[in-house]
SETOR-8847 format. One record per residue (C-alpha): z, y, x; residue in three letters. Coordinates in steps of 0.5 Angstrom, whole numbers, plus 500, padded with zeros to 3 digits. Example, Ala and Ser with C-alpha at 12.3 -4.5 7.8 and 13.67 -1.06 7.14 Angstrom:
2
FIZA  pz  py  px drenfi
FIZA 516 491 525    ALA
FIZA 514 498 527    SER
# end
This chain:
188
FIZA  pz  py  px drenfi
FIZA 094 149 403    UNK
FIZA 090 149 410    UNK
FIZA 097 151 413    UNK
FIZA 100 145 410    UNK
FIZA 095 141 414    UNK
FIZA 095 144 420    UNK
FIZA 103 143 420    UNK
FIZA 102 136 418    UNK
FIZA 097 135 424    UNK
FIZA 102 139 429    UNK
FIZA 108 134 426    UNK
FIZA 104 128 428    UNK
FIZA 102 131 435    UNK
FIZA 109 132 436    UNK
FIZA 111 125 434    UNK
FIZA 106 122 438    UNK
FIZA 108 126 444    UNK
FIZA 116 124 443    UNK
FIZA 113 117 442    UNK
FIZA 109 118 449    UNK
FIZA 115 121 453    UNK
FIZA 120 115 450    UNK
FIZA 115 110 452    UNK
FIZA 115 113 459    UNK
FIZA 123 114 460    UNK
FIZA 123 106 457    UNK
FIZA 119 104 463    UNK
FIZA 122 109 468    UNK
FIZA 129 106 466    UNK
FIZA 126 098 467    UNK
FIZA 123 100 474    UNK
FIZA 130 102 476    UNK
FIZA 133 096 473    UNK
FIZA 128 092 477    UNK
FIZA 130 095 483    UNK
FIZA 138 094 482    UNK
FIZA 136 087 480    UNK
FIZA 133 086 488    UNK
FIZA 139 090 491    UNK
FIZA 144 085 487    UNK
FIZA 141 079 490    UNK
FIZA 141 082 497    UNK
FIZA 148 083 496    UNK
FIZA 149 076 494    UNK
FIZA 145 074 500    UNK
FIZA 149 079 505    UNK
FIZA 155 076 503    UNK
FIZA 153 069 504    UNK
FIZA 150 070 511    UNK
FIZA 156 070 515    UNK
FIZA 158 063 512    UNK
FIZA 151 061 514    UNK
FIZA 152 064 521    UNK
FIZA 159 061 522    UNK
FIZA 156 054 520    UNK
FIZA 150 054 524    UNK
FIZA 154 057 530    UNK
FIZA 158 052 531    UNK
FIZA 153 047 533    UNK
FIZA 148 052 536    UNK
FIZA 152 056 541    UNK
FIZA 146 058 545    UNK
FIZA 143 062 540    UNK
FIZA 148 067 540    UNK
FIZA 143 073 540    UNK
FIZA 140 071 534    UNK
FIZA 147 070 531    UNK
FIZA 149 077 533    UNK
FIZA 143 080 530    UNK
FIZA 143 077 524    UNK
FIZA 151 078 523    UNK
FIZA 149 086 525    UNK
FIZA 143 087 521    UNK
FIZA 145 083 514    UNK
FIZA 147 089 510    UNK
FIZA 141 093 513    UNK
FIZA 137 092 506    UNK
FIZA 143 095 502    UNK
FIZA 143 101 506    UNK
FIZA 136 103 507    UNK
FIZA 134 109 503    UNK
FIZA 128 108 498    UNK
FIZA 124 102 496    UNK
FIZA 119 102 503    UNK
FIZA 125 102 507    UNK
FIZA 129 096 503    UNK
FIZA 123 092 503    UNK
FIZA 122 092 510    UNK
FIZA 129 091 512    UNK
FIZA 129 085 507    UNK
FIZA 123 082 510    UNK
FIZA 126 082 517    UNK
FIZA 132 079 514    UNK
FIZA 129 074 511    UNK
FIZA 125 072 518    UNK
FIZA 132 072 521    UNK
FIZA 135 067 516    UNK
FIZA 128 063 517    UNK
FIZA 129 063 524    UNK
FIZA 137 060 523    UNK
FIZA 134 055 518    UNK
FIZA 129 053 524    UNK
FIZA 135 052 529    UNK
FIZA 139 048 524    UNK
FIZA 133 043 523    UNK
FIZA 134 041 531    UNK
FIZA 141 039 530    UNK
FIZA 141 033 525    UNK
FIZA 149 033 525    UNK
FIZA 148 040 522    UNK
FIZA 143 038 517    UNK
FIZA 148 032 515    UNK
FIZA 154 037 514    UNK
FIZA 156 038 507    UNK
FIZA 158 045 508    UNK
FIZA 151 047 511    UNK
FIZA 147 043 506    UNK
FIZA 151 047 500    UNK
FIZA 150 054 504    UNK
FIZA 143 052 505    UNK
FIZA 142 051 497    UNK
FIZA 146 057 495    UNK
FIZA 141 061 500    UNK
FIZA 135 058 497    UNK
FIZA 137 060 490    UNK
FIZA 139 067 492    UNK
FIZA 132 067 495    UNK
FIZA 129 064 489    UNK
FIZA 133 069 485    UNK
FIZA 130 075 490    UNK
FIZA 123 073 489    UNK
FIZA 124 073 481    UNK
FIZA 127 080 482    UNK
FIZA 122 083 486    UNK
FIZA 116 080 482    UNK
FIZA 120 084 476    UNK
FIZA 121 090 479    UNK
FIZA 113 090 481    UNK
FIZA 111 088 474    UNK
FIZA 115 094 471    UNK
FIZA 112 099 477    UNK
FIZA 105 097 474    UNK
FIZA 107 098 467    UNK
FIZA 110 105 469    UNK
FIZA 104 107 474    UNK
FIZA 099 104 469    UNK
FIZA 102 109 463    UNK
FIZA 103 115 468    UNK
FIZA 095 114 470    UNK
FIZA 093 113 463    UNK
FIZA 090 118 458    UNK
FIZA 093 121 454    UNK
FIZA 100 119 457    UNK
FIZA 098 123 464    UNK
FIZA 098 129 459    UNK
FIZA 105 128 458    UNK
FIZA 108 125 464    UNK
FIZA 106 130 470    UNK
FIZA 109 136 466    UNK
FIZA 115 133 465    UNK
FIZA 116 130 472    UNK
FIZA 114 123 471    UNK
FIZA 111 120 478    UNK
FIZA 108 114 480    UNK
FIZA 113 109 483    UNK
FIZA 112 105 490    UNK
FIZA 111 097 489    UNK
FIZA 116 093 493    UNK
FIZA 112 090 499    UNK
FIZA 114 085 504    UNK
FIZA 108 086 509    UNK
FIZA 112 085 516    UNK
FIZA 108 081 520    UNK
FIZA 114 076 522    UNK
FIZA 113 073 515    UNK
FIZA 106 071 516    UNK
FIZA 108 067 522    UNK
FIZA 112 061 523    UNK
FIZA 118 062 527    UNK
FIZA 118 059 534    UNK
FIZA 125 056 536    UNK
FIZA 126 055 543    UNK
FIZA 132 051 547    UNK
FIZA 133 053 554    UNK
FIZA 127 057 555    UNK
FIZA 122 052 553    UNK
FIZA 118 053 546    UNK
FIZA 119 047 541    UNK
# end
């Protein structure tokens, strides 16, 4: 009789450990899915950038250096390795795109151009989707990290190779300031 009770308790413990493990696997999969969502939006933005640059470039030829920078660095977030490097490259691209939009504000005929307006709306939509993807990723990282750190999951997570994931943070200083647009060397 005692043997059956011990066997029953061991079976319950084993079932509980399997449930914990499966929960951690599910959370890890959600984190990976979340990061994949970010890269999808970064790809969409990278594909849109050349059209946006070409449209604005036709009006603001003296901003050539900015356009070359944006075009050359548009795929940096896609080729970055890891969450932190991707977030930093993403933040830098966001800052440069902000500068392009600020340049466009100085050209009323460009702002009225239907092609530019469409591109700007598409970029705005992508940035909204990207912000949502970042929030989703960070929420899944929070859930995974909380589970890994919580008892009794901590007893299962570490020995089975689960580790905390990095949050997607865009703490680049350029995002905290308004871009300055200059024409002919004079600040505007």
